[in-house]
N, C-alpha and C positions, 0 to 999 in steps of 0.2 A: 382455518386456512392452511393447507399443506401438511396436516398433522396425521395423515393416514399411517397406521402401523407404528406410531410413536408411543412410548410408555405413558401410562395414565398420569404420572406425576408431572408431565409437561403439558400445560394447557394451551400454550401459544408458542410460535417459533421464537419470539423474543425471549421467553422464559427459558426455552431449551438452550439457546446460545449462552445466555447470561449465567444460568445455573450450572451448566457443565464446566464453564470457565471458572466459576467460583469454587466448585468442588475440587477440580484438578489443582488449581493454583493456591487457593487460600486455605482449603482443608487438606492440601498436600496428598490427595488420593490419586497419585499419578497412574496407578494401575487401572483406574476406571477408563483411561484412554482406550483400553481394549474393548470396553463396552460401547464406546461412542465414536470410534473410527473403524472403518472396514479394514480387514487384514491388508488389502492392497488399496492404498489411499495416496494418490499423488499430491504432494504438498510443494508448491512452486514458489520460488522467490528469485530475485535477480542474482543471487549467489549460487543457488543450486536447486536441484529437484530431489526430494526424497520420495520413496514410493511405498514404504511399508509402515504398519503401525509400530513395529519395533523401533524403527528409525525415529518416529514421532516421540516415542517414550524416551529414547536416548537423548534427543535434542532437548526435551523438556527437563530432564534430570541435569544436564549440563548447565542449562540456564538457571535452574534452582541453586546449583552449586555456586555459580558466579555471583548471583544476586540474592542476598538474604531478603526474605519477606517481599519478594516481587509480587505486586498487587496490580493485576490488569483490571481497570475499572471502565465500565461501559459508558462511553459518551452517547452512543446511539447504535441501534441495530436496524438497518434498513432491509426489509423483507420483500421478496418477490416470489410469487407462485411458480412452481415447476410441476411437471407431470409426476404425480405420486410423491411429492415432497416439496421442498422450498429452497430458495437461495437466500443466504444472508450476507450482508456486508456490515461487518461489526467494527465500529470505530472505537478504539481502546486507548485509554490514557494509563500508561503503566508507571508505577513508582517502585523504587527499590534501593538497596544499598549494595555496592560492589565490594563484597567481602571474600570472594573466592578467585583464585588464579584460573585463567582459562584463555579463551580465544581473544579476549581483550587485553591479555597480558596479566601482570601481577595485580593482585587486589589493591585497590586504591582507598577503600573504605569511604568513598564518596557516594552521596546519594544522587539519584537521577530521576527525571520524569521524561517520558517519551511518548510520542504519538504514533499509533500504528493502525492499520486496517487489515482485517482478515476477511476475505470472501470465501464462503463455504457453500458447497452443494450438499444438501442434507436429504436423506431418504431412509425410511424404515428405521428411525431412531439412531442413525449413524451419519457421520460426515464421510462422504465418499470422495470428495475432491476439495482442495483448498489452494487459494492464492493469497500470499501474505506479504505485507510490507511493514517495515518499521523505519523511523527516521534515525538510522544508526549514526549518521553524521552528528546529530545533536546529542545523542547519548554519549558517544566517545568524547565529544567536546566537554561535556559536563564532568567527565572523568579525568580531565586535564590532558587529554591527548589531542593531537592535530588530526582532524578528519581527513585531510588530504593525504598526509603521510600514512595514516592507518589504512585508508583505502588503497593507496598505491602498494603498500606492503602485501595486501591480499593478492593483488595481481602479480607481483613479482615472485611471491612464494608459490603460487599455484596458477601459472599462466594458462594451462590447458583448460581451467574452469571458466576463464573470463575472455579468452581470445577465440570464442566459438563463432563470432560473427553476428551481425544484426538479425539475420533471419532466424537463426537458431534461438537467440534470446527472445525475439518476438513470438516465436511459436509457443513459448511457455505461457503466454498471456492470451492467446486467441481462444475463442469459443469454438467448439466442434462444429457448430452449425453456422459459422460466420457471425456477423453482428447480431446479437440477441437483445431485444428490447422487451422488458416486462413492465407493464403499466401503460400509462397514457403516452402514446407514440408522439403526439404533438409536442408535449413537454420534453420528452427525451430528445427529439430531433432539434428542439431549440437549444438545448445544452450542447449537443453534438455540433450544431452549426456555429455556436459561439466559440467552442474550442477549435474548430476548423479555421475560423477566421483568425483567431489568435496565433495558433501554432503553424498552420500551413500557409495562410495568406498574409500573415504578419500585419493584419489590420487591428492594431492595438486599440484603435479608437472604438472598436465594438464594445469596449467596456462601458462607454458612456451610454450605450443603448441597452445593455443586458445586465449591468451591475448597478446596485444602488450606490449613491455617492459615498456613503460612509462604510462601504463593504469591509467586512472583517475577513482577512485571509491568513490561514496558517499554511506554511509551506516548509520545504526541506531545510535542515540545519537550524531548526528552531525559529524559522521566520514567522513573525507575527506583525501584521500591518493593518492599518485602518485607512480606507480611502482608495479610490481608483488609481491615483498616481503611484502610490507605493506598491500596490498590487501589480500594476502594469510593469513596474521596474523589475519585479521578480521574473515575469515572463520574458522581458526583453533581454535580461542578463543571460538566461538560458539560451534563447534564440541566437544571441550574439556568438555563443560558443559553437552552436550546431545549426548554422543558418540553412543548411540543405535538408534538415530533418523533415520527416513526414509523420504527422499525427494520424493515428488510426484508432477508432473506438472498437471495443470488443464486446462489452456487456454493459447494459444500462438497466437500472431499476428506478421506477418512479413510484414513490409511496405517497398516497393521499389518504389522510385520516380526518374525520370531522373535527373542526375547531383546532386543527394543528397546521403548522406550516407544511408546505410540500417539500419532501426530501428526495434527493436524487443521488444514486450511487453510479459511478462510471469507472469501469476498468479500461485502460487505454495504454497505448505505447507511442513513443516518438523516437524514430530511428534515423540516424544520419551520420555525418562525419564531423569530428572535432576539428573544424577547419577555421574557426574564428577566435578572436580574443574576447573573452567574456567571463562568465561565471567559473569556467573550468580551466582558466589559466592559458598559458602559451599553447597555440595550436599544435597538435601532434599528428594530424591527418588520420587518427585512429577512428574506426567505426565505433559508434556508441549507440546503444539502445537504452532508452529510459523506459522503464516499466512503471506505470503509475496507477494509482487508484485515487479518485477524487470524490468527495461528498459535497453536496450543495444544499443549502436551505434557501427556499424561494419565498419572497414576500411580494404579493401582487404580481407574480410572474417574473420578478427580477431576482438576481442572485444577491442575497443579503449576507450570507456567510459561505465560505468555501474552505474545505480542508483538503489540501493537495499533498498527498503523501508520495514521496520519492526517496529511495535509498541512495543518496549520493556517494556513499562509500563504494557502491557497486559501479558507479560511473568512473570514479578514479581508478578502481581496480581494472576496468576494461581498458582504459587509456594506458596504464602501466603494462598490462599484459601484452597489448598489441605492439607497444614499443620494443618489447623483447623478441618479437617474432620476426 
């Protein structure tokens, strides 16, 4: 599936993603990035967009300097077919030790674990485009820092990077062809309709219809809950801060395998105004774009587990940057 013109050492898309990650990070062969990323390769996050393989290498080396023995371990890789290639949504559990000074400040010598998802478009043995998220709020909290203060410092130090407006932020996440669905459209649309009901219509009671009662939800800033009530509180706390926001789906993969649960990957955005008192503190009237990637595991058609990755330090950075303009 999707392995045309890939090296013979890679038998499946999952193996390709897991193996190149292992070789780069655990065998420390950073130079192989040139073999596995195209020279021009947009890598998008809520913080910035880098465009070249040299920038990818530089960012990797900085991360290795800050975190000794950083180990990105695969939770899951959700694969979707693309013309002459494949699309991967790679859920990663990273662990490491903060031993180097850098963007997170002076080394704290504290350990961390963090959840992230990287979406990649792969073709001809190379990654040609990437969208990535990490739960930075939880990482900095484990290092003894305040995620709100850290995020705001990003915005005040570099306001031009974060006060670009909702549409420009949203454009980082959209698919060139509009909403793209790979796999079973009925299942994809059920997930989209569920998120539309939650985010746009504020029908939180849809959870009683689309989630199992003991649903397991991982969310931003290390959120981990069991049960519809706790999961619903996470959604309502974000909605309270940005009540006029609009959810938009951009890319969906539905992966169905024999004798396995159905897995879904959804890249999405929620753009609005920080006009309410909720998760993000005192209203600031700042435009805020949340760029998210969610993974779902379905049991008998219902959501049994959800991994909702949002980088909330970028939310606080946007608020602070707009307050300065």
